[in-house]
Structure formats: structure tokens, C-alpha cells
PyMOL Python script that loads the backbone (N, CA, C, O; Angstrom):
from pymol import cmd

cmd.read_pdbstr("""\
ATOM      1  N   MET A   1      92.940-155.338 -29.437  1.00  0.00           N
ATOM      2  CA  MET A   1      91.851-155.276 -30.402  1.00  0.00           C
ATOM      3  C   MET A   1      92.007-154.008 -31.251  1.00  0.00           C
ATOM      4  O   MET A   1      92.078-152.904 -30.710  1.00  0.00           O
ATOM      5  N   ALA A   2      92.058-154.162 -32.544  1.00  0.00           N
ATOM      6  CA  ALA A   2      92.260-153.047 -33.468  1.00  0.00           C
ATOM      7  C   ALA A   2      90.975-152.246 -33.637  1.00  0.00           C
ATOM      8  O   ALA A   2      89.872-152.747 -33.422  1.00  0.00           O
ATOM      9  N   MET A   3      91.151-150.994 -34.026  1.00  0.00           N
ATOM     10  CA  MET A   3      90.019-150.120 -34.324  1.00  0.00           C
ATOM     11  C   MET A   3      89.908-149.935 -35.832  1.00  0.00           C
ATOM     12  O   MET A   3      90.909-149.933 -36.549  1.00  0.00           O
ATOM     13  N   GLU A   4      88.688-149.781 -36.291  1.00  0.00           N
ATOM     14  CA  GLU A   4      88.450-149.475 -37.696  1.00  0.00           C
ATOM     15  C   GLU A   4      88.644-147.976 -37.925  1.00  0.00           C
ATOM     16  O   GLU A   4      88.384-147.172 -37.030  1.00  0.00           O
ATOM     17  N   ALA A   5      89.094-147.607 -39.102  1.00  0.00           N
ATOM     18  CA  ALA A   5      89.286-146.200 -39.448  1.00  0.00           C
ATOM     19  C   ALA A   5      87.982-145.424 -39.304  1.00  0.00           C
ATOM     20  O   ALA A   5      87.989-144.274 -38.866  1.00  0.00           O
ATOM     21  N   THR A   6      86.865-146.046 -39.669  1.00  0.00           N
ATOM     22  CA  THR A   6      85.569-145.368 -39.567  1.00  0.00           C
ATOM     23  C   THR A   6      85.201-145.078 -38.116  1.00  0.00           C
ATOM     24  O   THR A   6      84.549-144.072 -37.834  1.00  0.00           O
ATOM     25  N   GLU A   7      85.607-145.939 -37.201  1.00  0.00           N
ATOM     26  CA  GLU A   7      85.341-145.715 -35.784  1.00  0.00           C
ATOM     27  C   GLU A   7      86.166-144.534 -35.263  1.00  0.00           C
ATOM     28  O   GLU A   7      85.662-143.705 -34.505  1.00  0.00           O
ATOM     29  N   ILE A   8      87.425-144.464 -35.671  1.00  0.00           N
ATOM     30  CA  ILE A   8      88.284-143.350 -35.275  1.00  0.00           C
ATOM     31  C   ILE A   8      87.692-142.045 -35.796  1.00  0.00           C
ATOM     32  O   ILE A   8      87.569-141.068 -35.057  1.00  0.00           O
ATOM     33  N   GLU A   9      87.329-142.040 -37.066  1.00  0.00           N
ATOM     34  CA  GLU A   9      86.738-140.845 -37.673  1.00  0.00           C
ATOM     35  C   GLU A   9      85.458-140.438 -36.951  1.00  0.00           C
ATOM     36  O   GLU A   9      85.247-139.256 -36.682  1.00  0.00           O
ATOM     37  N   GLY A  10      84.616-141.398 -36.639  1.00  0.00           N
ATOM     38  CA  GLY A  10      83.358-141.115 -35.947  1.00  0.00           C
ATOM     39  C   GLY A  10      83.567-140.505 -34.573  1.00  0.00           C
ATOM     40  O   GLY A  10      82.874-139.559 -34.198  1.00  0.00           O
ATOM     41  N   LEU A  11      84.517-141.042 -33.821  1.00  0.00           N
ATOM     42  CA  LEU A  11      84.807-140.500 -32.485  1.00  0.00           C
ATOM     43  C   LEU A  11      85.317-139.065 -32.561  1.00  0.00           C
ATOM     44  O   LEU A  11      84.921-138.212 -31.766  1.00  0.00           O
ATOM     45  N   ILE A  12      86.195-138.810 -33.518  1.00  0.00           N
ATOM     46  CA  ILE A  12      86.740-137.460 -33.659  1.00  0.00           C
ATOM     47  C   ILE A  12      85.629-136.485 -34.053  1.00  0.00           C
ATOM     48  O   ILE A  12      85.546-135.385 -33.506  1.00  0.00           O
ATOM     49  N   LYS A  13      84.780-136.883 -34.997  1.00  0.00           N
ATOM     50  CA  LYS A  13      83.690-136.009 -35.435  1.00  0.00           C
ATOM     51  C   LYS A  13      82.656-135.804 -34.329  1.00  0.00           C
ATOM     52  O   LYS A  13      82.032-134.746 -34.252  1.00  0.00           O
ATOM     53  N   GLU A  14      82.476-136.789 -33.493  1.00  0.00           N
ATOM     54  CA  GLU A  14      81.561-136.655 -32.360  1.00  0.00           C
ATOM     55  C   GLU A  14      82.114-135.648 -31.348  1.00  0.00           C
ATOM     56  O   GLU A  14      81.365-134.837 -30.803  1.00  0.00           O
ATOM     57  N   GLY A  15      83.416-135.701 -31.102  1.00  0.00           N
ATOM     58  CA  GLY A  15      84.053-134.813 -30.131  1.00  0.00           C
ATOM     59  C   GLY A  15      84.346-133.426 -30.670  1.00  0.00           C
ATOM     60  O   GLY A  15      84.394-132.455 -29.915  1.00  0.00           O
ATOM     61  N   ILE A  16      84.544-133.336 -31.989  1.00  0.00           N
ATOM     62  CA  ILE A  16      84.837-132.054 -32.649  1.00  0.00           C
ATOM     63  C   ILE A  16      83.902-131.987 -33.867  1.00  0.00           C
ATOM     64  O   ILE A  16      84.302-132.338 -34.977  1.00  0.00           O
ATOM     65  N   PRO A  17      82.661-131.538 -33.655  1.00  0.00           N
ATOM     66  CA  PRO A  17      81.617-131.663 -34.679  1.00  0.00           C
ATOM     67  C   PRO A  17      81.919-131.092 -36.058  1.00  0.00           C
ATOM     68  O   PRO A  17      81.442-131.638 -37.052  1.00  0.00           O
ATOM     69  N   ASP A  18      82.695-130.013 -36.158  1.00  0.00           N
ATOM     70  CA  ASP A  18      82.949-129.449 -37.493  1.00  0.00           C
ATOM     71  C   ASP A  18      84.211-130.022 -38.144  1.00  0.00           C
ATOM     72  O   ASP A  18      84.631-129.553 -39.201  1.00  0.00           O
ATOM     73  N   ALA A  19      84.805-131.017 -37.527  1.00  0.00           N
ATOM     74  CA  ALA A  19      86.079-131.559 -38.010  1.00  0.00           C
ATOM     75  C   ALA A  19      85.943-132.210 -39.381  1.00  0.00           C
ATOM     76  O   ALA A  19      84.986-132.930 -39.666  1.00  0.00           O
ATOM     77  N   GLN A  20      86.932-131.931 -40.212  1.00  0.00           N
ATOM     78  CA  GLN A  20      87.117-132.655 -41.464  1.00  0.00           C
ATOM     79  C   GLN A  20      88.231-133.658 -41.164  1.00  0.00           C
ATOM     80  O   GLN A  20      89.346-133.268 -40.818  1.00  0.00           O
ATOM     81  N   VAL A  21      87.928-134.935 -41.296  1.00  0.00           N
ATOM     82  CA  VAL A  21      88.852-135.974 -40.849  1.00  0.00           C
ATOM     83  C   VAL A  21      89.222-136.894 -42.009  1.00  0.00           C
ATOM     84  O   VAL A  21      88.358-137.379 -42.740  1.00  0.00           O
ATOM     85  N   THR A  22      90.518-137.122 -42.157  1.00  0.00           N
ATOM     86  CA  THR A  22      91.010-138.102 -43.122  1.00  0.00           C
ATOM     87  C   THR A  22      91.868-139.089 -42.334  1.00  0.00           C
ATOM     88  O   THR A  22      92.795-138.694 -41.627  1.00  0.00           O
ATOM     89  N   ILE A  23      91.551-140.366 -42.463  1.00  0.00           N
ATOM     90  CA  ILE A  23      92.284-141.418 -41.756  1.00  0.00           C
ATOM     91  C   ILE A  23      92.992-142.294 -42.779  1.00  0.00           C
ATOM     92  O   ILE A  23      92.412-142.678 -43.794  1.00  0.00           O
ATOM     93  N   GLU A  24      94.237-142.602 -42.503  1.00  0.00           N
ATOM     94  CA  GLU A  24      95.025-143.481 -43.372  1.00  0.00           C
ATOM     95  C   GLU A  24      95.581-144.621 -42.531  1.00  0.00           C
ATOM     96  O   GLU A  24      96.232-144.382 -41.514  1.00  0.00           O
ATOM     97  N   ASP A  25      95.328-145.864 -42.950  1.00  0.00           N
ATOM     98  CA  ASP A  25      95.882-147.036 -42.272  1.00  0.00           C
ATOM     99  C   ASP A  25      97.300-147.218 -42.800  1.00  0.00           C
ATOM    100  O   ASP A  25      97.490-147.613 -43.951  1.00  0.00           O
ATOM    101  N   LEU A  26      98.291-146.931 -41.966  1.00  0.00           N
ATOM    102  CA  LEU A  26      99.676-146.886 -42.418  1.00  0.00           C
ATOM    103  C   LEU A  26     100.272-148.244 -42.760  1.00  0.00           C
ATOM    104  O   LEU A  26     101.126-148.340 -43.641  1.00  0.00           O
ATOM    105  N   ARG A  27      99.832-149.290 -42.074  1.00  0.00           N
ATOM    106  CA  ARG A  27     100.427-150.619 -42.297  1.00  0.00           C
ATOM    107  C   ARG A  27      99.421-151.663 -42.758  1.00  0.00           C
ATOM    108  O   ARG A  27      99.792-152.798 -43.057  1.00  0.00           O
ATOM    109  N   GLY A  28      98.154-151.284 -42.816  1.00  0.00           N
ATOM    110  CA  GLY A  28      97.128-152.250 -43.209  1.00  0.00           C
ATOM    111  C   GLY A  28      96.785-153.229 -42.106  1.00  0.00           C
ATOM    112  O   GLY A  28      96.148-154.252 -42.356  1.00  0.00           O
ATOM    113  N   ASP A  29      97.212-152.917 -40.864  1.00  0.00           N
ATOM    114  CA  ASP A  29      96.990-153.845 -39.756  1.00  0.00           C
ATOM    115  C   ASP A  29      95.910-153.376 -38.777  1.00  0.00           C
ATOM    116  O   ASP A  29      95.605-154.072 -37.809  1.00  0.00           O
ATOM    117  N   GLY A  30      95.332-152.198 -39.028  1.00  0.00           N
ATOM    118  CA  GLY A  30      94.302-151.686 -38.130  1.00  0.00           C
ATOM    119  C   GLY A  30      94.848-151.199 -36.803  1.00  0.00           C
ATOM    120  O   GLY A  30      94.073-150.937 -35.884  1.00  0.00           O
ATOM    121  N   ASP A  31      96.146-151.070 -36.678  1.00  0.00           N
ATOM    122  CA  ASP A  31      96.768-150.623 -35.426  1.00  0.00           C
ATOM    123  C   ASP A  31      97.582-149.346 -35.576  1.00  0.00           C
ATOM    124  O   ASP A  31      97.855-148.666 -34.586  1.00  0.00           O
ATOM    125  N   HIS A  32      97.966-149.016 -36.789  1.00  0.00           N
ATOM    126  CA  HIS A  32      98.839-147.870 -37.036  1.00  0.00           C
ATOM    127  C   HIS A  32      98.182-146.949 -38.059  1.00  0.00           C
ATOM    128  O   HIS A  32      98.103-147.268 -39.245  1.00  0.00           O
ATOM    129  N   TYR A  33      97.719-145.813 -37.579  1.00  0.00           N
ATOM    130  CA  TYR A  33      96.984-144.883 -38.430  1.00  0.00           C
ATOM    131  C   TYR A  33      97.646-143.511 -38.453  1.00  0.00           C
ATOM    132  O   TYR A  33      98.409-143.143 -37.560  1.00  0.00           O
ATOM    133  N   ALA A  34      97.325-142.771 -39.510  1.00  0.00           N
ATOM    134  CA  ALA A  34      97.610-141.340 -39.572  1.00  0.00           C
ATOM    135  C   ALA A  34      96.254-140.650 -39.655  1.00  0.00           C
ATOM    136  O   ALA A  34      95.373-141.084 -40.397  1.00  0.00           O
ATOM    137  N   ALA A  35      96.094-139.580 -38.897  1.00  0.00           N
ATOM    138  CA  ALA A  35      94.853-138.815 -38.927  1.00  0.00           C
ATOM    139  C   ALA A  35      95.183-137.371 -39.265  1.00  0.00           C
ATOM    140  O   ALA A  35      96.090-136.773 -38.685  1.00  0.00           O
ATOM    141  N   TYR A  36      94.439-136.827 -40.203  1.00  0.00           N
ATOM    142  CA  TYR A  36      94.558-135.431 -40.595  1.00  0.00           C
ATOM    143  C   TYR A  36      93.237-134.784 -40.204  1.00  0.00           C
ATOM    144  O   TYR A  36      92.189-135.140 -40.743  1.00  0.00           O
ATOM    145  N   VAL A  37      93.278-133.840 -39.274  1.00  0.00           N
ATOM    146  CA  VAL A  37      92.064-133.255 -38.728  1.00  0.00           C
ATOM    147  C   VAL A  37      92.112-131.745 -38.908  1.00  0.00           C
ATOM    148  O   VAL A  37      93.048-131.080 -38.465  1.00  0.00           O
ATOM    149  N   VAL A  38      91.088-131.217 -39.565  1.00  0.00           N
ATOM    150  CA  VAL A  38      90.966-129.777 -39.798  1.00  0.00           C
ATOM    151  C   VAL A  38      89.698-129.310 -39.105  1.00  0.00           C
ATOM    152  O   VAL A  38      88.624-129.870 -39.327  1.00  0.00           O
ATOM    153  N   SER A  39      89.817-128.284 -38.263  1.00  0.00           N
ATOM    154  CA  SER A  39      88.653-127.779 -37.540  1.00  0.00           C
ATOM    155  C   SER A  39      88.838-126.317 -37.162  1.00  0.00           C
ATOM    156  O   SER A  39      89.934-125.894 -36.795  1.00  0.00           O
ATOM    157  N   SER A  40      87.770-125.560 -37.253  1.00  0.00           N
ATOM    158  CA  SER A  40      87.816-124.168 -36.802  1.00  0.00           C
ATOM    159  C   SER A  40      87.937-124.099 -35.284  1.00  0.00           C
ATOM    160  O   SER A  40      88.328-123.064 -34.744  1.00  0.00           O
ATOM    161  N   ALA A  41      87.608-125.181 -34.591  1.00  0.00           N
ATOM    162  CA  ALA A  41      87.746-125.233 -33.128  1.00  0.00           C
ATOM    163  C   ALA A  41      89.207-125.133 -32.703  1.00  0.00           C
ATOM    164  O   ALA A  41      89.489-124.838 -31.541  1.00  0.00           O
ATOM    165  N   PHE A  42      90.134-125.372 -33.618  1.00  0.00           N
ATOM    166  CA  PHE A  42      91.561-125.296 -33.314  1.00  0.00           C
ATOM    167  C   PHE A  42      92.105-123.861 -33.354  1.00  0.00           C
ATOM    168  O   PHE A  42      93.233-123.617 -32.927  1.00  0.00           O
ATOM    169  N   ALA A  43      91.323-122.929 -33.855  1.00  0.00           N
ATOM    170  CA  ALA A  43      91.786-121.544 -33.997  1.00  0.00           C
ATOM    171  C   ALA A  43      92.240-120.987 -32.651  1.00  0.00           C
ATOM    172  O   ALA A  43      91.534-121.098 -31.648  1.00  0.00           O
ATOM    173  N   GLY A  44      93.425-120.389 -32.646  1.00  0.00           N
ATOM    174  CA  GLY A  44      93.960-119.783 -31.432  1.00  0.00           C
ATOM    175  C   GLY A  44      94.570-120.761 -30.447  1.00  0.00           C
ATOM    176  O   GLY A  44      95.039-120.356 -29.384  1.00  0.00           O
ATOM    177  N   LYS A  45      94.571-122.038 -30.783  1.00  0.00           N
ATOM    178  CA  LYS A  45      95.120-123.063 -29.887  1.00  0.00           C
ATOM    179  C   LYS A  45      96.500-123.498 -30.390  1.00  0.00           C
ATOM    180  O   LYS A  45      96.762-123.496 -31.592  1.00  0.00           O
ATOM    181  N   SER A  46      97.368-123.867 -29.458  1.00  0.00           N
ATOM    182  CA  SER A  46      98.677-124.390 -29.843  1.00  0.00           C
ATOM    183  C   SER A  46      98.502-125.781 -30.453  1.00  0.00           C
ATOM    184  O   SER A  46      97.447-126.402 -30.320  1.00  0.00           O
ATOM    185  N   ARG A  47      99.538-126.253 -31.114  1.00  0.00           N
ATOM    186  CA  ARG A  47      99.502-127.599 -31.709  1.00  0.00           C
ATOM    187  C   ARG A  47      99.246-128.638 -30.619  1.00  0.00           C
ATOM    188  O   ARG A  47      98.486-129.583 -30.832  1.00  0.00           O
ATOM    189  N   VAL A  48      99.867-128.473 -29.467  1.00  0.00           N
ATOM    190  CA  VAL A  48      99.665-129.414 -28.354  1.00  0.00           C
ATOM    191  C   VAL A  48      98.200-129.405 -27.916  1.00  0.00           C
ATOM    192  O   VAL A  48      97.610-130.464 -27.703  1.00  0.00           O
ATOM    193  N   GLN A  49      97.620-128.235 -27.784  1.00  0.00           N
ATOM    194  CA  GLN A  49      96.213-128.147 -27.385  1.00  0.00           C
ATOM    195  C   GLN A  49      95.298-128.776 -28.440  1.00  0.00           C
ATOM    196  O   GLN A  49      94.309-129.423 -28.097  1.00  0.00           O
ATOM    197  N   GLN A  50      95.624-128.588 -29.705  1.00  0.00           N
ATOM    198  CA  GLN A  50      94.840-129.197 -30.784  1.00  0.00           C
ATOM    199  C   GLN A  50      94.887-130.717 -30.684  1.00  0.00           C
ATOM    200  O   GLN A  50      93.861-131.387 -30.804  1.00  0.00           O
ATOM    201  N   HIS A  51      96.072-131.252 -30.465  1.00  0.00           N
ATOM    202  CA  HIS A  51      96.231-132.704 -30.354  1.00  0.00           C
ATOM    203  C   HIS A  51      95.505-133.221 -29.111  1.00  0.00           C
ATOM    204  O   HIS A  51      94.901-134.293 -29.149  1.00  0.00           O
ATOM    205  N   GLN A  52      95.559-132.478 -28.027  1.00  0.00           N
ATOM    206  CA  GLN A  52      94.842-132.878 -26.814  1.00  0.00           C
ATOM    207  C   GLN A  52      93.344-132.962 -27.072  1.00  0.00           C
ATOM    208  O   GLN A  52      92.674-133.852 -26.548  1.00  0.00           O
ATOM    209  N   MET A  53      92.816-132.048 -27.871  1.00  0.00           N
ATOM    210  CA  MET A  53      91.392-132.082 -28.211  1.00  0.00           C
ATOM    211  C   MET A  53      91.046-133.365 -28.966  1.00  0.00           C
ATOM    212  O   MET A  53      90.009-133.981 -28.719  1.00  0.00           O
ATOM    213  N   VAL A  54      91.918-133.755 -29.882  1.00  0.00           N
ATOM    214  CA  VAL A  54      91.671-134.991 -30.647  1.00  0.00           C
ATOM    215  C   VAL A  54      91.761-136.203 -29.726  1.00  0.00           C
ATOM    216  O   VAL A  54      90.908-137.089 -29.782  1.00  0.00           O
ATOM    217  N   TYR A  55      92.794-136.248 -28.874  1.00  0.00           N
ATOM    218  CA  TYR A  55      92.935-137.382 -27.955  1.00  0.00           C
ATOM    219  C   TYR A  55      91.740-137.474 -27.009  1.00  0.00           C
ATOM    220  O   TYR A  55      91.285-138.572 -26.686  1.00  0.00           O
ATOM    221  N   GLN A  56      91.234-136.332 -26.567  1.00  0.00           N
ATOM    222  CA  GLN A  56      90.047-136.328 -25.706  1.00  0.00           C
ATOM    223  C   GLN A  56      88.845-136.895 -26.464  1.00  0.00           C
ATOM    224  O   GLN A  56      88.047-137.641 -25.898  1.00  0.00           O
ATOM    225  N   ALA A  57      88.718-136.543 -27.734  1.00  0.00           N
ATOM    226  CA  ALA A  57      87.618-137.059 -28.551  1.00  0.00           C
ATOM    227  C   ALA A  57      87.708-138.577 -28.716  1.00  0.00           C
ATOM    228  O   ALA A  57      86.689-139.241 -28.903  1.00  0.00           O
ATOM    229  N   LEU A  58      88.914-139.122 -28.650  1.00  0.00           N
ATOM    230  CA  LEU A  58      89.095-140.575 -28.786  1.00  0.00           C
ATOM    231  C   LEU A  58      88.738-141.338 -27.513  1.00  0.00           C
ATOM    232  O   LEU A  58      88.820-142.566 -27.484  1.00  0.00           O
ATOM    233  N   GLN A  59      88.350-140.631 -26.481  1.00  0.00           N
ATOM    234  CA  GLN A  59      87.779-141.211 -25.262  1.00  0.00           C
ATOM    235  C   GLN A  59      88.644-142.305 -24.626  1.00  0.00           C
ATOM    236  O   GLN A  59      88.143-143.365 -24.254  1.00  0.00           O
ATOM    237  N   GLY A  60      89.931-142.038 -24.508  1.00  0.00           N
ATOM    238  CA  GLY A  60      90.815-142.964 -23.812  1.00  0.00           C
ATOM    239  C   GLY A  60      91.238-144.199 -24.586  1.00  0.00           C
ATOM    240  O   GLY A  60      91.864-145.093 -24.016  1.00  0.00           O
ATOM    241  N   ARG A  61      90.916-144.273 -25.857  1.00  0.00           N
ATOM    242  CA  ARG A  61      91.278-145.466 -26.637  1.00  0.00           C
ATOM    243  C   ARG A  61      92.731-145.444 -27.125  1.00  0.00           C
ATOM    244  O   ARG A  61      93.271-146.473 -27.530  1.00  0.00           O
ATOM    245  N   MET A  62      93.353-144.272 -27.083  1.00  0.00           N
ATOM    246  CA  MET A  62      94.751-144.158 -27.511  1.00  0.00           C
ATOM    247  C   MET A  62      95.628-144.989 -26.584  1.00  0.00           C
ATOM    248  O   MET A  62      95.535-144.866 -25.362  1.00  0.00           O
ATOM    249  N   GLY A  63      96.477-145.834 -27.158  1.00  0.00           N
ATOM    250  CA  GLY A  63      97.356-146.682 -26.362  1.00  0.00           C
ATOM    251  C   GLY A  63      96.713-148.002 -25.968  1.00  0.00           C
ATOM    252  O   GLY A  63      97.395-148.904 -25.482  1.00  0.00           O
ATOM    253  N   GLY A  64      95.419-148.122 -26.170  1.00  0.00           N
ATOM    254  CA  GLY A  64      94.712-149.369 -25.873  1.00  0.00           C
ATOM    255  C   GLY A  64      94.217-149.975 -27.176  1.00  0.00           C
ATOM    256  O   GLY A  64      94.945-150.693 -27.863  1.00  0.00           O
ATOM    257  N   ASP A  65      92.951-149.669 -27.507  1.00  0.00           N
ATOM    258  CA  ASP A  65      92.374-150.147 -28.767  1.00  0.00           C
ATOM    259  C   ASP A  65      93.122-149.577 -29.968  1.00  0.00           C
ATOM    260  O   ASP A  65      93.239-150.226 -31.007  1.00  0.00           O
ATOM    261  N   LEU A  66      93.621-148.366 -29.810  1.00  0.00           N
ATOM    262  CA  LEU A  66      94.340-147.694 -30.880  1.00  0.00           C
ATOM    263  C   LEU A  66      95.806-147.614 -30.488  1.00  0.00           C
ATOM    264  O   LEU A  66      96.182-146.860 -29.591  1.00  0.00           O
ATOM    265  N   HIS A  67      96.623-148.395 -31.167  1.00  0.00           N
ATOM    266  CA  HIS A  67      98.028-148.529 -30.784  1.00  0.00           C
ATOM    267  C   HIS A  67      98.858-147.298 -31.151  1.00  0.00           C
ATOM    268  O   HIS A  67      99.591-146.778 -30.310  1.00  0.00           O
ATOM    269  N   ALA A  68      98.752-146.827 -32.394  1.00  0.00           N
ATOM    270  CA  ALA A  68      99.594-145.722 -32.843  1.00  0.00           C
ATOM    271  C   ALA A  68      98.802-144.808 -33.765  1.00  0.00           C
ATOM    272  O   ALA A  68      98.087-145.268 -34.656  1.00  0.00           O
ATOM    273  N   LEU A  69      98.940-143.498 -33.537  1.00  0.00           N
ATOM    274  CA  LEU A  69      98.244-142.510 -34.356  1.00  0.00           C
ATOM    275  C   LEU A  69      99.189-141.345 -34.640  1.00  0.00           C
ATOM    276  O   LEU A  69      99.560-140.596 -33.736  1.00  0.00           O
ATOM    277  N   ALA A  70      99.569-141.207 -35.898  1.00  0.00           N
ATOM    278  CA  ALA A  70     100.334-140.035 -36.332  1.00  0.00           C
ATOM    279  C   ALA A  70      99.298-138.953 -36.606  1.00  0.00           C
ATOM    280  O   ALA A  70      98.420-139.126 -37.451  1.00  0.00           O
ATOM    281  N   LEU A  71      99.399-137.849 -35.899  1.00  0.00           N
ATOM    282  CA  LEU A  71      98.344-136.851 -35.921  1.00  0.00           C
ATOM    283  C   LEU A  71      98.828-135.530 -36.501  1.00  0.00           C
ATOM    284  O   LEU A  71      99.871-135.006 -36.111  1.00  0.00           O
ATOM    285  N   GLN A  72      98.054-135.004 -37.437  1.00  0.00           N
ATOM    286  CA  GLN A  72      98.294-133.665 -37.982  1.00  0.00           C
ATOM    287  C   GLN A  72      96.991-132.893 -37.852  1.00  0.00           C
ATOM    288  O   GLN A  72      95.934-133.370 -38.264  1.00  0.00           O
ATOM    289  N   THR A  73      97.072-131.690 -37.272  1.00  0.00           N
ATOM    290  CA  THR A  73      95.887-130.864 -37.087  1.00  0.00           C
ATOM    291  C   THR A  73      96.120-129.503 -37.711  1.00  0.00           C
ATOM    292  O   THR A  73      97.254-129.036 -37.819  1.00  0.00           O
ATOM    293  N   SER A  74      95.027-128.874 -38.121  1.00  0.00           N
ATOM    294  CA  SER A  74      95.124-127.519 -38.666  1.00  0.00           C
ATOM    295  C   SER A  74      93.760-126.845 -38.625  1.00  0.00           C
ATOM    296  O   SER A  74      92.724-127.479 -38.428  1.00  0.00           O
ATOM    297  N   VAL A  75      93.808-125.538 -38.818  1.00  0.00           N
ATOM    298  CA  VAL A  75      92.607-124.718 -38.922  1.00  0.00           C
ATOM    299  C   VAL A  75      92.267-124.605 -40.416  1.00  0.00           C
ATOM    300  O   VAL A  75      93.177-124.535 -41.242  1.00  0.00           O
ATOM    301  N   PRO A  76      90.980-124.587 -40.778  1.00  0.00           N
ATOM    302  CA  PRO A  76      90.642-124.437 -42.202  1.00  0.00           C
ATOM    303  C   PRO A  76      91.253-123.169 -42.779  1.00  0.00           C
ATOM    304  O   PRO A  76      91.392-122.169 -42.076  1.00  0.00           O
ATOM    305  N   GLU A  77      91.615-123.207 -44.044  1.00  0.00           N
ATOM    306  CA  GLU A  77      92.255-122.069 -44.706  1.00  0.00           C
ATOM    307  C   GLU A  77      91.440-120.784 -44.552  1.00  0.00           C
ATOM    308  O   GLU A  77      92.005-119.729 -44.261  1.00  0.00           O
ATOM    309  N   ASP A  78      90.127-120.859 -44.741  1.00  0.00           N
ATOM    310  CA  ASP A  78      89.311-119.655 -44.679  1.00  0.00           C
ATOM    311  C   ASP A  78      89.212-119.088 -43.259  1.00  0.00           C
ATOM    312  O   ASP A  78      88.985-117.889 -43.096  1.00  0.00           O
ATOM    313  N   ALA A  79      89.379-119.922 -42.236  1.00  0.00           N
ATOM    314  CA  ALA A  79      89.324-119.453 -40.854  1.00  0.00           C
ATOM    315  C   ALA A  79      90.684-118.926 -40.392  1.00  0.00           C
ATOM    316  O   ALA A  79      90.766-118.198 -39.402  1.00  0.00           O
ATOM    317  N   ALA A  80      91.740-119.290 -41.101  1.00  0.00           N
ATOM    318  CA  ALA A  80      93.079-118.875 -40.706  1.00  0.00           C
ATOM    319  C   ALA A  80      93.359-117.416 -41.079  1.00  0.00           C
ATOM    320  O   ALA A  80      94.255-116.791 -40.512  1.00  0.00           O
ATOM    321  N   ASN A  81      92.606-116.883 -42.014  1.00  0.00           N
ATOM    322  CA  ASN A  81      92.835-115.505 -42.475  1.00  0.00           C
ATOM    323  C   ASN A  81      92.010-114.502 -41.716  1.00  0.00           C
ATOM    324  O   ASN A  81      92.092-113.304 -41.987  1.00  0.00           O
TER     325      ASN A  81
END
""", "prot")
cmd.dss("prot")
cmd.show_as("cartoon", "prot")
cmd.util.cbc("prot")
cmd.orient("prot")
């Protein structure tokens, strides 16, 4: 069962409240997405830790309801300085 982009965005924002989330459906099939997530909560965390935070926010749907997610995370520009 495919997930809607709005559902993915909602889960991420619920788990990481200040997140700025952009979701792109890579194939138009509802199974392959790219997510760009920017959050000050990522400050001081490694890329792996940032991705783990996003996967945790997805509440176990990765690999099930959500087949593939290309993930890019970053800290907001103003928080990085």
C-alpha cells in the first residue's frame, strides 16, 4: 500500500516539529520519494543521526508502506552559523 506525500510530510513534522519538509514523488507511483528535511534539531548531529531521526518520525513505515525514500537532511542556514 503506497503512502501519500502529504502523509509522509505530516509524520515527519509530527516527529520533528520545526522541520521544513519538501517531498518529491520520484516515479509518480506513490512508492518512491525524495525527502528534503531541514531542522534545527539536526544541529550537532551526524548525517546518520539526522536520518535516524527522520526514520523514527516515520514510525516504522519505511520498507513497508513506504518502499523507497531518498533522504537529504540539513540544519537551517541561520542555525549553522
